[in-house]
N, C-alpha and C positions, 0 to 999 in steps of 0.2 A: 560462535559460528553463525554465519548469515542464514536467514530463512527466506524461502520464496513466499510470495503473497498468494500463490495459487495452491488450492488444496480442496480436499473433500473428506468429510467424515460422517459416519452414521452410527447411531446408538439405538438399541432396543432394550427395554426392561419392563418389568412388571412390579407393581407394589399394591398391596391390598386388592381391590377389585379392578384395578386399572392396568391396561396394556398400552404402553406409550412408545412411539418411535420418533426420532429426531434426525434430520439431515442438515448438514451445514456445508455450503459451497462458498468458496472464496476466490476472488479474482483481483487483478491489479486495480488500485485506486490511489489517488494522491493522499487521501485522508482515510478516516474510519467511517464507513457507512454500513450500518447494520439494519437489515430489514427482516422482520419476523412475520411469518404467516402461520396462524394457529387458529383453532376453533374458538368459539365465543367464550367457553368456560375457562379458557386460559388467558384471557385478556388481562386479568388482574396480575398476571405474573410477568408480563412483557418487560417492564422496567428492570425487574430482578434478573431476568434472563440476559438482557443487554449488559448489565453490570458484570455478570459472570463472564460473558464473552470478552468484554473490554479489559478484564484482568489478564487475559491470556493472549489477546490479539491486539496489536497497536496500530495496524494499518491494513487497508484493503476493503473491498466491497464484500460484505458478508450477507449471504441469504440463508435464513434459517426457516425450516419447515418442520412443524411439530403436529403430530396427529395423536389422538388418544381414543381409546375404546373401553367401555365399561363391560366387564364380563357379567353375564346373568342379568336378571331384571332388578332394577332398583325400586325401592318402595316409593310409591306415589303419595305425596302429602298434600293436604288441602287446608288452607287457613281461612276462617270465616270471620269477617268483621261485622259484628252485630250492630254496632253503632252506625256504620255506614249504611247497612241494610235499612235500619229504621229511618235514617235521614232521607234516603231516596223515597221511601213510602210517604213520609210526611210532605216532602216537596211535591210529589206527584198529586197527592190529595189537595194541597193548597192551590196548585196551579189549576187543577180541574175545577175547584170551587170558584176561584177568582175569575177565570176566563170562560166558565161554563163549558168546559171540555169534558170529553169522555176519557177517563183514565183506564186504559186497557192493560196496564201492567200486571203481569203475573209473577209468580216466584222465580221462574226460569229467567224472565227478562231482567229482574232485579239482580239475580246472581251473576249475570253477564256484564253488569256495569262495573266500571273501574273501581278498584279498591274494596269490593265486597268479598270476592272469593279469589284466593291466590293459591295456585297449584305449583308443584315442583317435585324434583327428585331429592332424596336425602343426600346431603353432602356433595352437591353438584359443583359449586364454585369454590367453596372453601375447604374442600376435602384435603386433609393433610397428606393422605396417601397419594393423591394425585400430584400434589406439589413435589413430594419426594421423588415420585417416578419421573416427572418432567426434568428435575434438576439432575438426576442420575443419567438420564438419556442425553441431555445436552452436554454433560461433562464427558461422557463416553465419545460422543461425536466430536467434541473439541480435541480430545486426546488423539483420535484418528487424524483429524485435520492438521494438528500441529506436527504429528509424526510425518505426514505426507509433505508438509511444508519444509520440514527439516531435511528430509531426503532430497527433495528438489533443490534445497539450498546448498547441499553438498555438491550436487552436480554443477550448479552455477559457480560455486567456489572454485572447482577444478578448472572450469573454462576460463574464468576471470583471472585466476592465478597464472595460467599459461599466457594469457594476453599481457599481463603485467610484466612477466619475464621477457616477453618479446619487446615491450616498450623499453624496458631497462637496457636491453642489448642495443636497441636502435639509438637510444640517447648516448650510450657509450661510444657507438660508432660515429655519431655526429660530433661528439666532443673530440675524438681523435682526428677527424677530418678538419675540424675547425682550427685545431692547433697549427696546422700547416697551411691554412688558407692565406694568411698574411704574407708568409715567406714566399709562397707561390706567386702571389700578386706582385711582390717586390721584384722577384726574378723576371716575371713577365713584363712588368713596366720598364725595368732597366733595359731589357733586351730590345723592346720596341723603341725606346728613346735612342739607344745606341745605333740602331739601324738608320735613324733619321739624322743624327748629328754626329760630329766627331767626338770620340770619347773624352778628349781633353776639354771639350766645352760643356761637358755634363755638369749641371748644377746639382750637386749632391744635397744641398740644403733643401732645394725645391723638391727633389725626389723624396727625401725623408718626410717632408711635410705632407706630400700626397699619400705616402704610405700610412702616415699617422692618421690622416683623415679617413682613409679607407678602413683602417683597423678599428677606428672608433665606430664607424657606421655599421660595420659587419660583426662587431663583437657580440657574441651570444653566450658569453660565460654566465651571466646572471640567469638567463633563461634555462641553461643547462642545470645550474644549481637548484633552481626552483622546481624543475622537472623531477630531479632526483628526490627532492623533499616531498613533492606531491605523491610520487609513486610509493615512497616509504610510508607516508601517511595513509594512503589507500590500503596498502598491504596490512598495516596494523588494524585498520577499521574492519576489514572483512573477517578478522579473527575475534572481534568483540562478540560478547554474548547479548548485546543490546541491539535494538533496531537501528540500523545505520543507513537505510536506503536513501534518505534525503541527503545525508552527509556525503555519501559516495557520489551522488548526482552532482553535488557542488564541486567536489574535487575533480571529477571528470571534466566538467566545464573549464576548470582552471588549467588542466593538462592540455586540453584542446586549444585554449587561448595561447599558451606558451608555444605550442608548435606553430600556430599561425604567425606569431611574432618572429620566430626563427625563419619561417618561409619568406617573410617580407624583407628580412635582412640578408638572406643567403644569396650568393651568386654562384656558388659551386654546385654543379649539376648533381653530384653524388649526394650532397646534403639535401638538396631539394627533393630528390627521389626518396631519400630516407624519411623526410617529413611527410611525404604523401603516404608512404607505407604506415607510418606511425599514426597518422590521422585516421586511416582506415581501421586500424586496430582499436583506436580510441572510440570510434563510432560503434564498433562491435561491443565494446565494454558498456557504452552508454545504453545500447539496446537491452543488454542483459540485466543491468541494474534497475531497469524500470519494473522488474518483477521481484525486487528485493524489498522485504519489509523494512 
């Protein structure tokens, strides 16, 4: 069954000391475009999150927002690099001696220099509990998103199926009318000629040639056959369990092209009116499949 590209999903969960929430919004797009907004401590997970989404979503513009909060106070840790500390002292003294400068460095100044003192919170970036919570949340949000896309897909399916049945009926009507067009032209042409000349002088060979030329120019049997084939192919595709949005777009273009060809050949008013109606329905289908994954 077809799925819509539009949807929304939200997930909330807790693991360890972490509370995490994730939101996923999806809209129409020709390709797959995934954008993730998350706090700095989750940057290392972005590629894995994208891979998780790509396994479930094949098309659409996907905006992902992830927030996390740690419950309680985390332990503050500090790392001291004694070698760096000594190196700064030695460098300060040497520069002061070489250039006759006053070295006013104190312990606080040296501790503030890069690489001497490193502070942080325990398990901030590589906390396995955080990773677990994030993936659980994204998975929950994905489930909601896919459910919404599937529900919308069923609505699209119902509308498109009704349009397809309308097209099928119109094609059948055009076929029935086309079968009598040549005979009607023959009767009309014969009557017009007989009005102009005596019936005994009517050149039947010339008449049949004119009718044959007209029949060849106005023949739409191939277009009718292809239209039935395209409609059947479209009907099968919308029942597939795989993404078919691009395929449906191509088939719709072919259907529209066949109706244009019929319109260029037709001289019967009823057939022309039927083509106009069919093209309007085809446009409606084209608009709806722009939202199909």
